[in-house]
N, C-alpha and C positions, 0 to 999 in steps of 0.2 A: 542266516548268513552262510550260504553254501560255498563249497570249492569250485562249483561249476561256474564258469564265466561264459557269457554269450556276447557275441559282437554287438548286440543292441544295449547291453548293459553299460551303465556309467559306473566304473569301479571307483569307490570313494575309500581310499586307504586312509586309517587313522593310526598315527604312529604313537605308541604308548611306552611308558617307562616307570620303573618303581618310583612311587610318590605322586603320580599323575593325579590331578583333580577329576574326581568322578564326573561331576556335571559338565567338565570341559569335554568330555567324551561322550557321555549319555545325551546331552542336549542335541548336538549334531545329529547322533545316530537316530534319535527319535523322529527329528524332522525329516531325515532322508527316507527312513522306513515308512513314516506316515504318507509321504508323498507317493511312494510306490504303492501303497495299499489303497490309497483313495483315488488313484487316477490311473487308468490303464495305460495311458501313453507314457508314464514316467517309470523307469526302470532303474533304480539305483541298487548297486550291489555293494554293501558296506563291509568291509574287511578290517578287522583289528590286527595290527602288525606291531611287533617289538624286536628287540636284539635277537631273541630266540622265541620259538612257539612256545606256549605254556602260559601258566599264571603270572599275573603282574600285579604287584601290590598297589593299590590306590591310596590317596592321602586319607580316605575314610576307613581304611582297613579292609573293605570289601574288595576281593581280587576280581580282575578281569582276565579272560582267556584269550591270548593272542593266537590267531590261526596260523599266522605265518611269521618267519623271522623277515627282518628288513631285507636281507639279501635274496629272499625268494620273489620279491616283487619284479615284475616285468614291465614292459612298455605299454601294458594295457590300462595303466592306472589314468584315470580322468582327473582326480583330484586328490592331493595329499594334504591331510589335515594334521597339524602339530598342535596338540593341547598343551595347557601349561600346568604348572605345580609351584608349591611354595617349599623352601627349605624347611627342615623340621623345626628350626626356631621361629619360623613364620616371618623372618626379617628380610626375605629377599626371595627372587625367582629361583626355582629349581632348573638348572640347565644340565641336562643329561649329556655328558661328553661324547658317549658313544653314538648317540644320535646325531649330535653337531658333526661328528667326523663322517657318519654315513651321509648326512645332507651335502657335506663339502665334496666328498670323493666318490660315493658309490650309489647314491640315490638315482633311480631313473626319474628324471625331471618331467613331471606331467605338464599339461596346459595350463593348471591352476594350482597354486601352493597356497594354504590357508593356516593361520594360526588362531588359536583361542587363548584369550587371556594372556597370561606371562609366557605362553608358547612363542610370542614375538621375540623375547630374548633369545630364544634358540634359534629362530631364524636369522636374527641379527648376527649372532655368533658364528653362523654358517656363512655370513655374507649375503644372504638372500634379501635383505632390506636396504642394502648399500644404495644411497641415492633416492630412496623412495620415501614416501609418506606411510605412516603406520600408526597404530594405537596399541595399547596394552591396558592392563588393570591400572586404575588410578593410582594405586599405592605404589607401583614401580615405574610410572611414566617418567619421573624426573631421572630416575636411574638410566632407563633406556636412553634418554637424550644425552646425558652426561657421558656414558660408556660409548655412544655411537653417535657423535655429532653429525656424521654425514646422513643421518636419518632425520626426516621431519616428524616429529611426534605430535599427534593431535591428542592431547591428554584427556579431552572430554568427549571425544567421538565414540559412539556405540560400536560402529565399525568403519573401517577405511578400505577402499579398493583402489590400488594402484597398479594398473596394468594386470598382469597375471597373478598378482600378489593380494591377497585379502587378509586383514588382521581384524580382530575384535577386542573389544574392552573384556572387562572382567566376567568370568565364570558364566552367569546366565546370558550374557550378550553373545556368547556362541550360538544360542538359539535365534537371536535376531540375524546374526551373519549367515546361519545355515538357510533361513527363510529367504534372504537376499540372494543366495546362490540358487535355490530352487526357482525364484523368480527369473533370475538371469538365464537358467538353463530351460524353463518351461513356460515362462511368462508369468504375469502378476495374479492372474485368475488361479492358477494352480497354487501358487504360494498363499493366496489369501484363503483358499479352502483347507490348506494345511493348517493354517494359523486358526481357523475357525475350529478345527478338530482338536488342536491342542489348547484351546481357550486362551491364546495369548494374543497381543497386538501384532499385526503384520509389521507395522513400525511404531515402536513406542516413541512418546514425545519425550524431549529433554535428553541431555547428555548424561554421562555417568557420574558427574560431579553431583547430581541430585541425590545419589545414593551414598555418597561419602561425605555427607554433611557439609559439602562445598568446600571444605578447607582441609581434608585429609584427616589423618588419625588425630584424635582429641581425648581429653580427659573428660570426666563426667560432667554433663552439662546441666546447670540448675534450671528449675522449672521456668524461671523467669526468661532465661536465655533461650530455652526450647520454644517458649511461646513466641519469642522475638523472631526467631528463625523462621517459624511458621507464618508469621504475620507479614514480614518484609515483602516476600515475592508477590503477594496480593496487592501490594500498595506501592509498586515501584515508581509510579508517576506522581507519587505524593511528596510531601515534605519528609525527607529521611535524614535530616541533620542529626547531630549528636544530641542536641536538646530535645527534639521530637521523639527520638528513640528512647531516651531516658525517661520522658514524660510517659511514654506508653507503658513502661513497666514500673513506673513509680520509684525511680531511683535518681539519684543526682547524675549529671554528665560525667563527673569525675568517677563515680562509682561504677557506672556503665562501662567506662574505658577499662577500669581495673578488671571487672568481670570479664570482658571479651579478652583482655590481654591473658588473664590467667586460664580461662576455660578454652579458648580457641586460638590463643597466640595470635591475635589480629587486633586491629583498631575498628572503630565504628565506620569510618570512611572507606576502609578496605573491604570490610564485610559487605557493605552496601554495593560498592563498585563490583565485587565479585558476583553478587546475585544479579546485578543488572547485566553484567557481561554473560552470565548463564542464559538469562531471558533472551538477549540478543542472539547467542548461539542457537538456541532452540528455533527462533524464526529463521535464521540463516540456513539451518540444515533442512528444515521441514516446510518451509514456505517460500515463495517467489516475491515477497514483499520488498519494495524498494529500500535501500539503505536507510533514507530519510525517515520512512515509516517504522524500520526496525528500531532506529535510535530513539523515536518518540515513544513507542510502545514499552520499551525497555526502561524508560525513565531518564535517558540521557537528555541533557539540555540542548544539545546540537549534534549533528554529524561528526563535527570535529571533536567533541568530547568522547563519542563512541570510538572514533579512530585512535584517540590517545590511549583509552582503556585497552583496547585490543593490542596496541603496540606494547603495553607494559605486560599484559598477560601472555599474549601469544607471539608477540614479535612479528605479526603480519597485520594487513588491513582486514576490515570485515568482508570486503570483496574477495580477497585473497583467499580467507578462510572458507568462504563459501564455495569457490571454484574447487578447492582442494578436497573438501570434506563433505559436501553436500550428498545426501543419499537421493535427491530428486534427479531426474533425467530431463534432457532437452531444457536446460534452464535458460531463459532468456537473458542474454548477455546485457541487455539494458537494465536488468535489475541487480547485476552482480557488482556494481562500482561503488 
């Protein structure tokens, strides 16, 4: 990462702070640098910036070295990336107030602003997400929505693009987002080559709730419930009544309800609905299947049932969700209703 900048380079500035998540930074850096090394036509220049030049402590304890202070950045920035971090107690996003103030008043606004993981909270505090759609780590999505009701939060999306602002889900999702940026800048063929080099999916299937055990933080899960959680997604079109689920793991319906309440703080019906909604989200984001097909494949008895479930979980219709958050381009409007 040289100090020499040429007119042909896209300068990708990553703003770091004490406590930043290492992978939030390293993931996008690796994608951008790999794109430059594997394709002659791509020339990204990645620069790490902080309040002052010098070492910055990451959450892992391994330091990063900032080449420049935030105030040394000029108008040559192509993309500004704001990674995330968690407070020392792990109970909420780490929002660096110096970074917020710089974003509010002193930052040269490039053509594209990006957040990784809980970095969305920093963008929100600086007013950069007002009136936009965004995502963040699943564990802080509800907090982002509560603190900033003017933001439409897609809690399950891997990344969201709303105009010049891009936001990603938790930690490793920064790699997904960076690949999408490479595709937007250079075409999908280049992004696919980068993904092959990194041995990652160009577009992973499923939303981030698949990695959060669907229902957020939970206590230790018994082997029976763990088996049930793995079995349900493969049988969404079958009988998933409480009696059928209880029979599957050889317990009474009452005991199953008690296990789910104690271990996951949910009910059998709510668990099944959430998994069916997740399956529907996967199709809406990554296929152009008609809504009726989505409803059938996800195990909903009708399109009306799918609509009611989406209203409860996301407060929008399936078609609205697809139009706001799909990563597919040139979506046929006839499939989005």
